[in-house]
TORZA-988012 format. One record per residue (C-alpha): x negated, z, y. Coordinates in steps of 0.25 Angstrom, whole numbers, plus 2048, in hexadecimal, padded with zeros to 3 digits. Each point is the difference from the previous one (the first is absolute). Layout:
XZY/...
This chain:
7F6242D0B/7F97F87F5/7F97F4803/8047F47F7/7F67F97F8/8007F1802/8017F77F4/7FF7F1800/7FD7FE80E/7FE7F17FF/80A7F57FB/7F57F97F9/7FB80B7F8/80E8027FA/8047F27FE/7F37FD7F8/8058097F5/8097F87F6/80A8097FA/80F7FF7FB/80B80B800/7FD8037F1/7F2805805/80580B809/80580A7F6/80F7FD802/8098057F5/8047F57F6/80F800803/7FD7FE80F/7F67F67FD/80A7F87F8/80A80080B/7F57FB80A/7FD7F57F6/80E7FB7FF/80180180F/7F47F7801/7F780A806/7F27FE7F9/7F580180A/80080B80A/7FD7FE80F/7F4807806/80880C804/8078017F3/7F37FF7F8/7FA80C808/80C809802/8077FF7F3/7F58077F7/7FE80A80B/80E803801/8038027F1/7F580A801/80980880A/7F680080B/8057FF80F/7FD7F2806/8007FA80E/8027F17FD/7FD7F680B/8027F17FD/8057F3807/80F7FF800/8067F87F5/7F58047F5/8098087F7/7FF80E805/80E8037FA/7FC7FE7F2/7F3807803/80780D802/80C7FD7F8/7F97FF7F3/7F880D801/80D807805/8097FC7F4/7F48037F6/7FF80E806/80F802800/8017FC7F1/7F58097FC/80280D808/80F7FF801/80080180F/8067F980B/7FB7F680B/8037FE80F/7FC7F4808/80180180F/8007F4809/8047FC80E/80B7F57FE/80C7FD7F8/7FC7F27FC/7F38067FA/80780B7F9/8097F57F9/7F47F87FD/7F980B7F9/80C8047F9/8017F27FA/7F28007FB/80180E7FA/80D7FC7F9/7FA7F47FA/7F58097F9/80780D7FE/80E7FB7FD/7FD7FC7F2/7F980D7FD/80D808804/7FA80480E/80A80280B/7FE7FE80F/80880380C/7FF7FB80E/80380980C/8007F880D/80880080D/80C7F6801/8038027F1/80B8097FA/7FD80E801/80A8037F5/7FA7F67F6/7F2806803/80580E7FE/8077FC7F2/7F37FA7FC/7F780C804/8098097F7/7FB7F87F4/7F2804803/7FA7F2801/7F17FE7FB/7FC7FA80D/80680280E/7FC7F580B/80480380E/7FE7FF80F/7FC80E806/80C801809/80A7FF7F4/7F88097F7/80080B80B/80F7FE800/8018027F1/7F780C801/80880780B/80D7FE7F7/7F98057F4/8037F47F8/7F17FC7FE/7F78097F8/7F17FE801/7FC80B7F6/7FD7F77F5/7F87F5808/7F27FF7FA/7FD7F2806/8017FD80F/7FE7F2806/7FF7FE80F/8017F1802/7FD7F980D/7FC80E804/7FA7FC80D/80D7F9805/80880D7FD/7F7809808/7FF7F580B/80F7FF802/80380E801/8028057F2/7F580A800/80980C801/8097FC7F4/7F47FD7F8/7FA80E802/80E8067FC/8007F87F3/7F28047FD/80480E802/80B7FF7F6/7F87F97F4/7F88087F7/7F1802803/7FC7FC7F2/8037F2801/7F97F2801/8017F980E/7FD7F1802/8007FB80E/8007F1802/8007F680C/7F97F3805/7FB80880C/7FC80E801/7FB80680D/7F680B7FE/80980A808/80C7FE7F6/7F78007F4/7FB80E805/80E805801/8047FB7F2/7F38067FA/80480E804/80A7FF7F5/7F87F97F5/7F58057F6/7F37F9800/8067F2803/7F97F47FC/8017F580B/8017F37F8/7FD7F580A/8007F17FB/8007FB80E/7FD80780D/80C806807/8077F5809/7FB7F47F8/8097F5800/8037F77F3/7F47F77FE/8077F47FC/80A80080C/7FC7F580A/80280680E/8017F980E/80580380E/8087F7809/80080480F/80E7FD805/80980480B/80C8097FC/80A7F5804/7FA7F67F6/7FF8097F4/80D7FC7FA/7FD7F1802/7F38027F9/8068087F5/80A7F47FD/7F47F7800/7F88087F6/80D8017F7/8007F1800/7F17FF7FC/80080B7F5/8088007F3/80580C7F9/80480E804/7FC80580E/80080E804/80180280F/7FC80E807/80680480D/7FE80D808/80E803803/80D8007F8/8087F980B/7F57F5800/8017FF7F1/80F7FE800/7FF7F580B/7F57F87F9/8088007F3/80D7FC807/7F97F5808/7F97FB7F3/80E7FF7F9/8067F980C/7F67F47FE/8028007F1/7F58097FA/80580A7F6/7FB80D806/80380F7FF/7FB80C806/7FC80E7FC/7FF80C80A/80480E803/80E7FC806/8047FA7F2/8068097F5/7F98027F3/80A7F77F9/7FD7F580B/7F18027FE/8017FF7F1/8087F3801/7F67FA80A/7F48037F8/8067FC7F2/8057F3807/7F27FD805/7FA8037F2/80A7F77F9/7FE7F580B/80E801806/7F980180D/7F37F9804/7FD80980B/80080F801/7FE80580E/7FC80F800/7FB80B808/7F48097FA/80A8067F7/7FD7F57F6/7F1800803/7FC80B7F5/8027FF7F1/80A7F57FF/7FC7F77F4/8067F2802/7F97F67F8/7FC7F2805/80180280F/7F97F4806/7FF80480E/80080D808/8037FE80F/7FD80B80A/80A7FC80B/7FC80C807/7F28087FE/80380E7FA/7FF80C809/7F68067F6/7F47F87FB/8018067F2/80E7FA7FF/7F97F2801/7F98037F2/80E8037FA/8077F4806/7F77F67FC/7FF8067F2/80E7FB7FD/7F97F37FD/7F47FD7F7/80480C7F6/7F98037F4/7F47F7802/8097F4804/7FD7F780D/80980280C/8017FC80F/80280980C/8027FB80E/80180A80C/8067FC80E/7F880780B/8047FF80F/7F57FE80A/80080E804/7FE8067F2/7F17FE7FE/7FE80F7FF/80A8007F4/7F97F57F9/7F2807802/80680D7FA/8057F97F4/7F37F97FE/7F880D801/8098067F5/7FF7F47F6/7F17FE804/8027F1802/8027F680B/80E7F97FF/7FF7F1804/8087FC80C/8077F27FE/8087F7808/80E7FA7FD/8097F6806/80B80A7FF/7F980980A/7FF7F580A/80680980B/7F3807801/7F37F9800/7F680B803/7F980C7F9/80280F802/80280680E/80080E805/80C8097FF/80C7FD808/80B809807/80B7FB7F7/7FB8077F4/8057FC7F2/80E7FE802/8007FD80F/80C805807/80A7F87F8/7FB8027F2/8037F57F6/80D7FB805/7FB7FE80E/80480680D/7F780380C/7F18007FE/7F5806809/7F57F77FB/7F88027F3/8067F97F5/80E7FE806/80D8057FA/8027F87F3/8027F27FD/80F800804/7FD7FE80E/80880680C/7FC80480F/7F2804803/7F980A809/7F37F87FF/7F87FD80C/8017F1800/80B80180A/8087F4804/7FB7F77F5/80B7F77FA/8048027F2/7FF7F67F5/80D7FD7F9/8008047F2/80A7F47FC/80B8007F6/7F68017F4/7FE80D7F8/7F17FD801/8017F780D/7F680080B/7F980E801/80280980C/7F67FF80B/7F780C803/8047FF80F/80F8037FD/80B80380A/7FB80C807/80680A809/7FC7FD80F/7F4807805/80380A80B/7FD7FB80E/7F27FF803/7FC8037F2/7F57F87FA/8037F57F6/7F27FE7FB/7FB7FE7F2/8098067F4/7FC80D7FB/8067FD7F2/8097F77F8/80E7FF805/80C7F97F9/8067F4804/80F7FF802/8087F77F7/8028097F3/7F37FC7F9/8047FE7F1/80D808800/80C7F87FA/80980780A/7F880080D/80480C80A/80B7FA809/7FC7FE80F/80680A809/8077F980C/80480D807/7F880080D/80480E803/7F98057F4/7F37F8801/7F77FB80C/7FC7F37F8/80A7FE7F5/7F67FF7F6/8028017F1/80380F7FC/80180580E/80A80A802/8008047F2/7FD80E7FB/7F58007F6/7FF80A7F5/7F28027FA/8008057F2/7F38067FA/7FD7F97F3/7FF80A7F4/7F97FC7F3/
């Protein structure tokens, strides 16, 4: 394994050098296209990568998300393909990122007669096979679909002389390592390899470097660095108060808002509830078809929808300009995803804002994020989070989703079962429930709730966690009260109902 040489380890050293695209050794006709498209001054990663890439050297590029990595590898790739008559292959983790890269490469390579083809899941295999028969200059695809074409012998990698692994750490992290290794076996050994990401754990870089020759590690910001001009803050809030807080924030901030949720079911629920109160919103997650995801993203870009609610499928590489606010409705499962999430705002040096909702038992998650980005995120209060007035607490039994998940159901403490309400397995036995009232955003449910009666002789001492109150919380259609005494000892809301708990999938 060859140890990489580190180039440009500090942002300041790179930014201090005034340079334009015309100074990077780019072919005149490509330079003319860049000028017509309004590209004059390269970003730091482009400034360092493009000249080195044109020389044909292997590169590991690390930069903040939203700094123009696509042009950083796209220009050298198109430059090399035109000169050597070879072919290029771009491998990346998600369909949305593949379409975004294709759009950028078409903008630069299209006027030069260079043809691209996108091979992603959820799209027509027949159309992809037809395009591959015409031997496109650049193939852009996700690992799974590329392997499908290799097995069908509809994709030939023998001419590949430039390979790009974009968001490489994410591909290895989500289990694409076997597919990546298989692809690396099929491409010629005599090739240029460029590997890019905003984060690059050492173990993944080591694995990648086994297939690279004397790679230069071009680092314009330390791995895990968040965008400098994005103002970040945390609001400590109970799970049941999150939606109310989100609505308050949407009233305070103008412009497009991107909301991240951990689960696809939660994202769909938030989007639907926003539409019910008159806010134009759509969602993007793995349950939606490729066509639906394209329509949602295009509508968000054009302003048809003010709010896009997404799982981490949209956290990497999606280039939507002028997002005024990113809201982490849920903290990400992986700290590295936080960098990619907030990088959707403040792109290309612009200013942005990112607000994260943290529950009282998520102190460790916040500390993990702060260690990664090497800064302390300020914690602020907000009237929309009035349900909770304290700081972080220790871990609870209820975990992230409680027993009922986002929609409610039974809770064994912790953060409860979601904001919709329902019966409680909490430990504040016998406390009366506060009525939610007829309003959609009426009086909040109590933490005591309508609990199941304690067993004879059992202690009804202090609560071991938060439990939900009866009354439906914020639901527009509260769960009906069960009046069949044969099915319930106390006739509480939701008693006697069978509950199905669904595991959220990103």
